[in-house]
N, C-alpha and C positions, 0 to 999 in steps of 0.2 A: 531514312534509308541511307546507308553509307555509300559514299561515292568512290568509284574506282579510279585509280590513277593509271592512265594508259601510257605512261612514260617508260623509260628504260628499265627502271627498277622492277616494275611488274612483270615485264617480259623475261627478265633473268630468272625470276622465281618459277615461272611457268616452264621455262626451258629446263631448269634443274629437276622439276617434278616429272617432266617428260623423260629425262634421262634416267631417273630413278625407276619409273615404270618400265622403261625399255630394259634396264638392267635386270629387274625382277622377272620380266618376261623371258629374257635369255636364260636366266638361271632355272626357271621352271621348265622351259623346253629342254635344257640340258639334263635336268633330273629325269624327266619323262623319257628322253632318249636313252639314258643310262639304264633305267628300269626295263625298257624294251629290249635292250641288248642282253641284260642279265636273263630275262625270261626266254629269249630266243636261244641263248646258250644252254640253259637248263633243258628246254624242250629238245634241242638237238642232241644233247648228251643222252637223254632218255630214249630218243628214237634210235640212236646208235647202239645203246645197250640192248634194246628189244631186238634189233636186227641181228646182233651177235648171238643172242639167245636162240632166235629162230634158225640161224645158220647152223648152230651146234645141234639143234634138234633134228634138222634135216640130215645132217651128217650121221647122226646116230640111228635114224630110222628112215632110210631112203625110200623103201617100198611104201610105207604108210604115207609118207609125205607126197609121193606121186599120186596115190589114190585120193587123198584128201584134196590136193590141188585140182585134180580132174573133177571131183565132185563139186567143189566150190565153183570152178569155171563153168561146168555144165549148168549148175543151178542159176548162176548169174546170167548165162546166155539165154536160158529159158525165160527168166524174168524179163530181161530186156526185150526179147522177141515178143513176149506177151504185151508188154507196155507199148511197143512200137506198132504192133499190128492191131491193137485195140482201137477201134474207130469211134470217136465221139462225135455225135452230131453237132453241127454248128448251131449257134443260138437261134438263127432264123428258122432252121428246120424244126427245132423243138417247138417253136412258137406256132409254126404252120401245122404241126401235128396236133397241138392243143386245139387249134381252131377247127381242124377236121374232126377231132373227137367231139367238139361241141356241136358241129353240124350233124354228126352221127346221132348224138343225143336228141337233136330236134327231129331228125327223121324217125327215130324210134317213137318219139312222142306223137308224131303225125300218124305213124302206123297204128298206134294205140287208139288215136281218135278215129281213124278209118274203121277199126274194128267196132268201135262204139256206134258209128253211123250205120254200119252194116247190120249191127244188132237191132237198130231201130226199125229196120225194114221199111225205109221211106218209100221205096218203089211200090211195095204192096199197099201201103197206106194211101199213096197217091192214086193208084189204080182203083182202090176201093172208094176213094173220095170222088173220083171222076164218075164211077158207076152210080154213086149216090146222087150226084148232081144231075146226071142224065135221067135217072128215074124221076126226080122231082120236076125236071123240065118237061117231060112228056105227059 
């Protein structure tokens, strides 16, 4: 295993390497910044061109522009109103409703069982059994 020399000569090489890395990092950041500026300028020019076209169209067709603007504004207003007034139940209320629905299912099953018990006519059978026991006892 090679041994490292921790003297002055090793530190100078590391310092030079750190400077090289720092220099490359600065150059990379500079290139990214230049690309971002170019893209921003291109987007800004495109937006200005579109704005000028829209301005010319409004100048040529003022009546239609007002009607279209009114329709778009009305539609967006309706959409926002619908979104803002639509009430969504919080999580805990949805879970409670699910529990209540389960309870309702249990109650329906219980009612179904009650119908079966009523169909068995246990009261009549018990009266008949009591009469039968009374006859045998006497």
